[in-house]
Steps between C-alpha positions, in 0.01 A plus 500: 500500500628847425606499134236672290559683171281640229548770237226756499452863417256608771694600810197427716478136392633224724536131435355446847172667412338781310425709807788700653477328838573161648189336642616144543789297371527134578875456525460126447275485199356819357382464142500875443880507506709373210855376520756598238859383502757778476807281468567614144401864542733799520369603843512289816280614788518315831201405712470677837418305815550150359286228657629293789403134464222594263349763730527881512757644735363584843537843660365632830240775497670838550841379388657600170598230254704595194650325200669607178385492142803472272462610137792380286569602140657193338498654149785687327294820466391757758136471607271775627324421827188706448354408838495252784175549687261338739199426284284423803509341841261316728452636761519834326827694532661221705816481284752770404807521274830665590853541366648440844446218746204585722578540870395204708249529783774535763688775309541844657244769437739706286540214252125451484446874448748516212354199321308584183243249384393519136226361283715516189857544375526651153733598214821304542742368242633151553835438328596156363570245778386758754261417785254738663402409857175630647361424844141387559379519858183442699399589856172314560242654729283190534533126461435325170642466152660815357536507121653746256551517123814683385529613135833539328474700174839464331590540136226337294393263775266517794567254779302422815603355831255398772607521864335307783551542874300336778459730798485321835437615853625330814203263512519381142879476516474276808285263292762474226637153436839431349403140422436489125209293385579164343265234381485204729573172331312217661556200281515233767497126500147404596418217737313189401268487800320179403735310728612649830560417863194625692544760770337547837165680483389758756193427709193493279244773529241272656623216715205282404526580130221645292191291436523549125834459328591741223591313178840563344380605153842427353562629148521201262813485287317531167315813613821655628667429166214666313523821704879514504508463122296822476196330348167659576240250623179496297280559804631856533343585163158376609229712654495448875200310633422243766599206279859617458534707819737269687701417192535866399627624836711189566685576179571856611612382842742252344649782295534710813647219708764407245602862481526523880716188508740662256505817707595312812801343329655843451562518875707180514842546661836332453799454733325636810568426865268380775555542871405261775236648731468300819456126479205504261539755224725624224460862396532638150534870420277591204568848353175683430292284734399798712354653185341163413730437206454207520208474737548209737292413805469242772422164342664564162802295403817517295737246343872501579806296409876543514616759247582358159385147579230302323393296800137471602399830666367530853168662577510758779183639656484855628417508871569868561552819300700795636581804285738364233544158659307174498533216751493159332464141607627225267536126539719413800782375273528843339537663842760248611712557188470879513795726570466878502771523235305277259372664183160411359293551190146596598179483299180670612164342436163637410235421760191375315249523784313801370499369144352173618227695678426684176486179296264348753274805499450516126445124468227519766335807347255291297340381826358849546341503153521770233284772656766629737770513230286576193197676648185542297248776557264253668763348727466745787167355614296724729672811624336762714622797694527433870407787730754559771617762745863594427742419778735754345308829467747629241427258216367669187221411258702270273656320795161452663360359174784248484445388860123476448550285190745267677261451793218403265703313242380151412674457171762265360681760290766700687415849618763768429592812694697717259723716719719767335771656720389658824129421458462298821501146364631353825252705701220349290626146551534549875147641526362202307691252718386665822140506380516129419658426837246696704183437298542146369591253770559217251744701292858371474729741317832439326700805392794439264750761387787496253768564762565476872508877530160530333353227721641669810348828384153344491556357849608841628185662363282231654664551837404866492150367564620242751217587738269323255705181460605241752877447458449124509293523181787638287790294366797626298644206306872532423733284296763314702770679305390843618744643751350535846674837542327637188156486661367799689499412872137613513408226252683208662206412725293426189760256360581137572865408549735271688860591586459822294410294191156573358272202446149411397290405803312169505156462349309541826655841560450618142127429512457739792629807316242726337752717315817357343759725333762352268695546181377328185760224516487435872123447479576159349609386847140526615390242246802282578396502865150385409282811463230406249356689208212716613623547858561865420182683410699792359845512339653844443792533257673828576751656257362260239655701219848407624446125489521277194186298436647173634596681822150638543356154441698341788250599773201455269562155356570349839258686728217652295165323517194538280351763729823679592496870416821601323606865512796636300644840588772679310597725215622367162662836426752457781778242531408170340601137549866424553635270229859417416462327165427767244338258256274353769402850598407591145306179451271564796675451833544877528124559496326490835167330564362844591618649170352216297159545662497879467625513143346192338147477643243762413316480831825603674640740240180702488489528879193283560395563863448127563861433407720800574519824696754761407629726777564851371557723802868550574584604855877479470631748246495874462277577198800614294675166562189301411397689186747347254467130597124541510503630145751247368371182662153554641324713241503806726246330727698517825371760742759671719367521854816635660485873558725737306694608805822699473743312720788662683731240349473679165706788636788268594586431138382828348219333306441733204122454498354444847169391348674232294699257721656303215859606432729374225871556564690455173858386531746345258700245691686186408366144531772258606570143607780367716688176556307202371171644621288568192257728681499869404543803723523876449697666779414850376130428539565331833667816628215717376246274674693521829529877466121529459442275803733709715314817402165340582606374842710799603216689671367205695151514348569194283596167658698224331189283501318761290738451206540210260750468216412287197758392242500211252853365546630311801842663497345847505311392812832395654672828410219720634482301823876531543482877457209529745686298762781754493243762602353271766178430314517120467129441560367697205350246258669467162382231263347390174148563377408146603599575858272803507187350343220525753695759701498875516716785631440870544796559269628274225827565315562305180849448356478377140879422474528472121711769333611350169301427188696185425377310805165673491418325173587165653277569800213591271533181297508274805249699705746593774542780749220753481479548126236330286339344805176679564414301814829582672458864401145505638599352835806723538318831455198408716685424827534866606236670710623859514815539289646312203854576382658341194877515452620394158633582157210653305666416167478131585158470658336709229540201267212331683162658443380462858811655649496770236146587603614530861797714396281738297238497776761637741643748249154633409433568868832677556637217710816400313854571617840405366662439163335628180182321396502290183259592222164320517495154347275465199237255623209408273164571657388141462773380736361688795334305778145601424265204501437129483341484160814420304614183674366151534616487859329815623177565689281713278386825651732530799719749322853372535723290284658170589822456306617170359827497687528324835728615775804283571542459869639249741306181532363577845420809698632433849827335599383373832236258379523176308231637275714796413819388342740374761429135434570566136858570590462834327471856623168650582376851449451570868875541536598568141522809290527305180548154355731216582823451309491315172833406349518271194699180512731618228633847430429638155792471259693818435368695207759553231373832376480811714218631286309179553563519875346846513188407307172524694417136432830372632493741791160366605619143463807563713293676761253214503780265593652715770208709618309382802222743576258302293273206540571183316672654199720263307749600228287339233213733591689811395438688174823367352367148542135532408534204269558281804201640681275455199594140430208281404375302797406135490394194702172439677513568873351261752527419869541130576338336802834446675492870590291426805659167592697583813663160520677534166691816588776542761436767761654833404369726773241543768174312463182642640 
């Protein structure tokens, strides 16, 4: 970067752009700049401030940085230097020219006073072999990228040089890493685990064993071969109905499971040490375990053998997990032969428990009949409104209608509560549950949520009305793998555990509970213990938009009777199901049961009162915060019920428009990676976020708990937390969008991270970060109650139409600060989110558009529950800011041509192999390999009877 030449006659024309100012230059890959070699030319002009390891030179704010521009005449004739001038700079007037070396920041005042900074140097004659040296200097006043274009008009040529400097402050400089990023090569020798020496299991969850054993549902070899050969099973091209329901979703689950197995192999380790811990255990340090990369819990197991050997591996069960260390118990012979100096090769395994629960659920779905999965207009039976006196006097009309319908519901078809952000969905559910508990003595209620945190939230809301409920009537069911310390002490009395290990109580105890709260997956333990279909009169599925259809079916297929009332609550416009395999997601696993009902059945899509109630009154957000998401995703139907108060916090940050508490802070930073960690961070943005937080909390009116920071990349979370710790603010929550769904804060600060077009295009293609993911965008901007601040590069986020709308929304209301705004993107009118009439998957008449894309998230929502990712051996979104690492088995061969290496297709392919903030992307799914993705599929797909034959398959994990 830095060599740009073009002959032209108009002095006001620049290669960098037609306007005489620098708005944004991507120093890595800006298509507006053209590179011309000057090796054979008569004039050689050097590049000021050369890059250091591919990045602009760093300079502290307030300090002067200077470098020379040497202009050498290599011809045999004198040349006239008509001018050397600064064409433009960003920020404006941040660079100056001089004939003498500028005084440094610590120079005496006399030297600074005598220094003369110029915008141009003109009319010089450069003799043959003579060199003219001119100084270019910059004294940045604020952090961020500082850019300048310098024109050299000499003889008959006009030459440009572009200078880049990255201005740091003390905070951003402290986050600098000198560990250059390098791709991690993980081609390891995999274990053949068909033959191994069994290890010593921990105590089972239930000492008596469950009454009903969970089948293994092993993947037959021929089916595995079909999927691994990239052939598309025929069933995925068929229209979904009851006849192919189990086959359709089993196929998708096989695709997902094979992908997860491959993911787990990337964590295998070679030549590692184990330490003896007491007389029983060996401990193994697992880097990344604290961040659940990989995610390992009590009861999982690994395989180990002496490094480099091909002997039969030993199975070691995990008895304890501490930070980055697991405590293992192998066969006694392994322990006897162990020495702490021994080196081992270790292979991690994928725990299939949750997958087996999903297979079981979809195979039992046909027992319920088609009406609950494919509801007809006549399938709701007799529904009447039930008169009731609200226990919560604050519920509104729509909420009361939903509760009244639930109390009088007699139908088979599910009833849906459509709950956009901040509309009181949980309040509605709690009111309905309390009404059932107090008014209907025979009612037994099961409430399932997508994550432990969501289930705990429902319990907390119920306990606010504890005077109505006997504590002995409530039970919070937890997976055995959930850490005892993770549970709120106020909730422990509603749980069942032994020696701090959560368990499912025996049948006699379960039958006494009137209200049971669980996650989707953990609800399967109720059936395993012996609870029969129909025991629960009402089953509530909270956050139903976040669960894949097989997940939602787990509590239904095993516990729903013919007269059970099923209630789904959620919002399909927020975060969707978490799926790793991109192809499985596209083929249907990424669509929730809630979404399928709302978008594919007229009685739901048209808002039929016997089927669905839409909540429209938002009590969370300031009207200015709510206006844009309401327009984009909810047809402008959301009603802001929060008053337009002018908060004192607005003065802390000099909010330009006190009536408009949405502020966009534009900053051009630098997105980086370090070591072998492929996650992105932007230390300039991190510093700006910390600076804003310090301003907000300086007066004492704003507490740490009032602020939340949302960012899409895990490493940015780490960097911001590190900076906050240095200012003694370790408790302020920083996390991903997934970690904030269902939560709110008075103030939300969003750091978008991305600052280069090159990687932005990759993110857009693979639906990463914030861009091109309307659900993540929707959730992010609707968490704030009183103030929303976005920190990011406007030239990057403007490429996405939703973010561009937010950017212009702020600018139009005088609430933009920072670097110059980019010109508006030309967006065709028909691409606006305006209605449901142009998509097959859209409810007609509700005034918002459901896009085809599905969000790529982690497979589960909460790390502390077996239903939420930890038994997958993969990270979960509760503790993740992005996606788990995906490194191919083989590194791509070096490209012979530099031009080829810089091509967009090759760049995307390389990124696909090394990039990790994506979900299930394989190299063959990149644009450069579309032919592999589009291969013709073959072979009929079927599921043989041996799937459910437990005796034919060796145990590979916990059985229920």
